[in-house]
N, CA and C atoms as an extended XYZ file, in Angstrom:
216
Properties=species:S:1:pos:R:3:atomname:S:1:resname:S:1:resid:I:1 pbc="F F F"
N         0.825       -1.108       -0.119 N   MET     1
C         0.163        0.278       -0.115 CA  MET     1
C         1.208        1.376       -0.179 C   MET     1
N         0.671        2.149       -0.502 N   ASN     2
C         1.128        3.437       -0.551 CA  ASN     2
C         1.037        4.104        0.946 C   ASN     2
N         2.727        4.454        1.006 N   LYS     3
C         2.471        4.588        2.416 CA  LYS     3
C         2.536        6.444        2.884 C   LYS     3
N         1.616        7.469        1.681 N   HIS     4
C         1.280        8.546        1.642 CA  HIS     4
C        -0.171        8.182        1.756 C   HIS     4
N        -0.951        7.593        1.948 N   LEU     5
C        -2.227        6.852        2.175 CA  LEU     5
C        -2.879        6.573        3.397 C   LEU     5
N        -1.933        6.169        3.862 N   ILE     6
C        -2.031        5.117        5.148 CA  ILE     6
C        -0.601        5.718        6.579 C   ILE     6
N        -1.345        5.816        7.726 N   THR     7
C        -0.500        5.942        8.895 CA  THR     7
C        -0.604        5.022        9.910 C   THR     7
N         0.609        4.765       10.157 N   VAL     8
C         0.727        3.561       11.628 CA  VAL     8
C         1.462        3.878       12.630 C   VAL     8
N         0.584        4.553       13.879 N   ASP     9
C         1.604        4.941       14.788 CA  ASP     9
C         0.862        4.647       16.013 C   ASP     9
N         1.829        3.930       16.992 N   PRO    10
C         0.919        3.081       17.894 CA  PRO    10
C         0.445        4.189       18.815 C   PRO    10
N         0.408        5.493       18.880 N   ASP    11
C        -0.028        6.468       19.350 CA  ASP    11
C        -1.758        6.885       19.345 C   ASP    11
N        -1.968        5.961       17.881 N   ILE    12
C        -2.982        6.507       17.110 CA  ILE    12
C        -3.541        4.865       16.832 C   ILE    12
N        -4.828        4.710       17.794 N   HIS    13
C        -5.386        3.450       17.371 CA  HIS    13
C        -4.906        2.575       17.994 C   HIS    13
N        -3.953        2.440       18.547 N   SER    14
C        -3.103        1.016       19.287 CA  SER    14
C        -2.365        0.397       17.860 C   SER    14
N        -2.294        1.463       17.123 N   GLY    15
C        -1.168        1.196       15.911 CA  GLY    15
C        -2.089        0.768       14.938 C   GLY    15
N        -3.145        1.259       15.177 N   ALA    16
C        -4.299        0.175       13.284 CA  ALA    16
C        -4.060        0.756       12.508 C   ALA    16
N        -3.674        0.560       11.179 N   PRO    17
C        -3.932        1.461       10.064 CA  PRO    17
C        -4.778        2.429       10.046 C   PRO    17
N        -4.551        4.178        9.950 N   VAL    18
C        -5.677        4.735        9.946 CA  VAL    18
C        -5.358        5.553        8.650 C   VAL    18
N        -6.473        6.663        8.112 N   PHE    19
C        -6.094        7.340        6.814 CA  PHE    19
C        -5.067        8.259        6.768 C   PHE    19
N        -4.251        8.208        6.501 N   ALA    20
C        -2.849        9.613        6.712 CA  ALA    20
C        -3.723       10.811        6.704 C   ALA    20
N        -3.167       11.588        7.417 N   GLY    21
C        -3.876       12.797        8.145 CA  GLY    21
C        -5.183       12.857        9.640 C   GLY    21
N        -5.557       11.416        9.302 N   THR    22
C        -7.071       11.381       10.197 CA  THR    22
C        -6.382       10.391       11.444 C   THR    22
N        -7.267       10.482       12.260 N   ARG    23
C        -7.127        9.060       13.343 CA  ARG    23
C        -9.085        7.973       13.111 C   ARG    23
N        -9.050        8.146       11.525 N   VAL    24
C        -9.690        7.356       10.852 CA  VAL    24
C        -9.358        5.441       10.968 C   VAL    24
N        -9.553        4.661       11.390 N   PRO    25
C        -9.332        3.278       10.867 CA  PRO    25
C        -9.320        2.922        9.657 C   PRO    25
N        -8.447        2.334        8.424 N   ILE    26
C        -9.016        2.204        7.121 CA  ILE    26
C       -10.119        0.783        7.474 C   ILE    26
N       -10.267        0.166        8.726 N   LYS    27
C       -10.809       -1.111        8.844 CA  LYS    27
C       -11.905       -0.350        8.985 C   LYS    27
N       -12.601        0.669        8.912 N   THR    28
C       -13.627        1.266        9.415 CA  THR    28
C       -14.386        1.281        8.060 C   THR    28
N       -13.814        1.722        6.813 N   LEU    29
C       -14.502        1.728        5.682 CA  LEU    29
C       -14.776        0.443        4.788 C   LEU    29
N       -14.116       -0.501        5.138 N   PHE    30
C       -14.588       -1.613        4.598 CA  PHE    30
C       -15.483       -2.136        5.671 C   PHE    30
N       -15.818       -2.255        6.736 N   ASP    31
C       -16.967       -2.188        8.090 CA  ASP    31
C       -17.751       -1.715        7.244 C   ASP    31
N       -17.837       -0.743        6.738 N   HIS    32
C       -18.859        0.292        5.853 CA  HIS    32
C       -19.274       -0.679        4.902 C   HIS    32
N       -18.459       -0.560        3.809 N   LEU    33
C       -18.844       -1.601        2.657 CA  LEU    33
C       -18.853       -2.833        3.077 C   LEU    33
N       -18.616       -3.534        3.989 N   GLU    34
C       -19.228       -5.307        4.168 CA  GLU    34
C       -20.932       -4.947        4.517 C   GLU    34
N       -20.995       -3.346        5.581 N   ALA    35
C       -22.712       -3.759        5.877 CA  ALA    35
C       -23.353       -3.320        4.878 C   ALA    35
N       -22.680       -2.775        3.682 N   GLY    36
C       -23.652       -2.457        2.373 CA  GLY    36
C       -23.898       -0.889        2.301 C   GLY    36
N       -23.050       -0.546        3.468 N   ASP    37
C       -23.314        1.020        3.276 CA  ASP    37
C       -22.297        1.688        1.820 C   ASP    37
N       -23.227        2.710        1.216 N   PRO    38
C       -22.235        3.274        0.236 CA  PRO    38
C       -21.609        4.259        0.858 C   PRO    38
N       -20.028        4.211       -0.150 N   LEU    39
C       -19.101        5.442       -0.202 CA  LEU    39
C       -19.649        6.216        0.334 C   LEU    39
N       -20.908        7.484       -0.088 N   GLU    40
C       -21.398        7.984        0.442 CA  GLU    40
C       -21.691        8.599        1.886 C   GLU    40
N       -21.777        7.386        2.952 N   VAL    41
C       -22.651        7.133        3.819 CA  VAL    41
C       -21.119        7.374        4.585 C   VAL    41
N       -19.702        6.551        4.553 N   PHE    42
C       -18.485        6.306        5.543 CA  PHE    42
C       -18.246        7.499        5.130 C   PHE    42
N       -18.208        8.388        4.030 N   LEU    43
C       -17.589       10.345        4.227 CA  LEU    43
C       -18.339       11.109        4.554 C   LEU    43
N       -20.044       10.946        4.700 N   SER    44
C       -21.050       11.155        6.065 CA  SER    44
C       -20.734       11.219        7.259 C   SER    44
N       -20.041        9.561        6.994 N   ASP    45
C       -20.131        9.767        8.765 CA  ASP    45
C       -18.506       10.276        9.298 C   ASP    45
N       -17.828       10.027        8.201 N   PHE    46
C       -15.814       10.279        8.746 CA  PHE    46
C       -15.495       11.553        7.588 C   PHE    46
N       -16.185       13.174        7.654 N   PRO    47
C       -15.475       13.699        7.173 CA  PRO    47
C       -14.140       14.216        6.787 C   PRO    47
N       -13.106       13.702        7.758 N   SER    48
C       -12.257       14.039        7.645 CA  SER    48
C       -11.251       13.444        6.840 C   SER    48
N       -11.756       11.946        6.036 N   VAL    49
C       -11.300       11.597        4.793 CA  VAL    49
C       -11.949       12.058        3.654 C   VAL    49
N       -11.127       12.463        3.084 N   SER    50
C       -11.797       12.877        1.710 CA  SER    50
C       -12.044       11.474        0.965 C   SER    50
N       -12.960       12.042       -0.140 N   ARG    51
C       -13.486       11.180       -1.003 CA  ARG    51
C       -12.489       10.191       -2.520 C   ARG    51
N       -11.446       11.136       -2.560 N   GLU    52
C       -10.042       10.838       -3.064 CA  GLU    52
C        -9.190       10.025       -2.494 C   GLU    52
N        -8.723       10.153       -1.226 N   LEU    53
C        -8.304        9.446       -0.125 CA  LEU    53
C        -8.911        7.923       -0.209 C   LEU    53
N       -10.003        8.050        0.227 N   ALA    54
C       -10.678        6.642        0.186 CA  ALA    54
C       -11.005        6.075       -0.634 C   ALA    54
N       -11.204        6.900       -2.387 N   VAL    55
C       -10.751        6.201       -3.429 CA  VAL    55
C        -9.721        5.265       -3.860 C   VAL    55
N        -8.518        6.201       -3.413 N   ASP    56
C        -7.219        5.583       -3.582 CA  ASP    56
C        -7.005        4.324       -2.873 C   ASP    56
N        -7.084        4.760       -1.685 N   VAL    57
C        -7.304        3.339       -0.696 CA  VAL    57
C        -7.899        1.958       -1.481 C   VAL    57
N        -9.157        2.149       -1.822 N   LEU    58
C       -10.006        0.851       -2.392 CA  LEU    58
C        -9.301        0.981       -3.600 C   LEU    58
N        -8.411        2.026       -4.168 N   GLU    59
C        -8.219        0.991       -5.451 CA  GLU    59
C        -6.672        0.193       -4.990 C   GLU    59
N        -5.855        0.695       -4.004 N   GLU    60
C        -4.576       -0.053       -3.449 CA  GLU    60
C        -5.078       -0.998       -3.254 C   GLU    60
N        -6.083       -1.389       -2.280 N   ALA    61
C        -6.257       -2.878       -1.979 CA  ALA    61
C        -6.704       -4.138       -2.873 C   ALA    61
N        -7.425       -2.982       -4.402 N   ARG    62
C        -8.172       -3.529       -5.469 CA  ARG    62
C        -6.772       -4.417       -6.044 C   ARG    62
N        -5.814       -3.857       -5.989 N   ALA    63
C        -4.458       -3.889       -7.126 CA  ALA    63
C        -3.873       -4.677       -6.072 C   ALA    63
N        -3.871       -4.938       -4.792 N   ALA    64
C        -2.486       -5.565       -3.746 CA  ALA    64
C        -3.839       -6.890       -4.302 C   ALA    64
N        -4.911       -6.754       -3.373 N   LEU    65
C        -5.966       -8.441       -4.263 CA  LEU    65
C        -5.764       -9.345       -5.209 C   LEU    65
N        -5.380       -8.067       -6.721 N   THR    66
C        -5.191       -8.774       -7.978 CA  THR    66
C        -3.889       -9.545       -8.035 C   THR    66
N        -3.012       -8.744       -7.777 N   VAL    67
C        -1.489       -9.428       -7.146 CA  VAL    67
C        -1.805      -11.064       -6.125 C   VAL    67
N        -2.082      -10.754       -5.522 N   ASP    68
C        -2.430      -11.834       -4.667 CA  ASP    68
C        -2.867      -12.859       -5.303 C   ASP    68
N        -4.001      -12.847       -6.399 N   ALA    69
C        -4.777      -13.561       -6.639 CA  ALA    69
C        -4.044      -14.191       -7.949 C   ALA    69
N        -3.148      -13.864       -8.692 N   HIS    70
C        -2.767      -14.336       -9.580 CA  HIS    70
C        -0.717      -13.831       -9.322 C   HIS    70
N        -0.198      -15.072       -8.749 N   PRO    71
C         0.464      -14.567       -8.006 CA  PRO    71
C         2.087      -15.394      -10.011 C   PRO    71
N         2.871      -15.108      -10.104 N   ALA    72
C         3.364      -15.385      -11.090 CA  ALA    72
C         4.108      -16.964      -11.076 C   ALA    72
């Protein structure tokens, strides 16, 4: 994952990965999506996360999954 998208700091949520520049755990985005919430609901609930940042994290995750699903 792009380190400019995610911050890991032991002083923030015990080191859980958060959106860079926020205290919002990345897992919270995936929890919302797994619950069937559209991205707009997540963004409304967590206004400190920009749409661009959320979409970039999702795209990075998809790219990582694609690479893992098709090993060389």
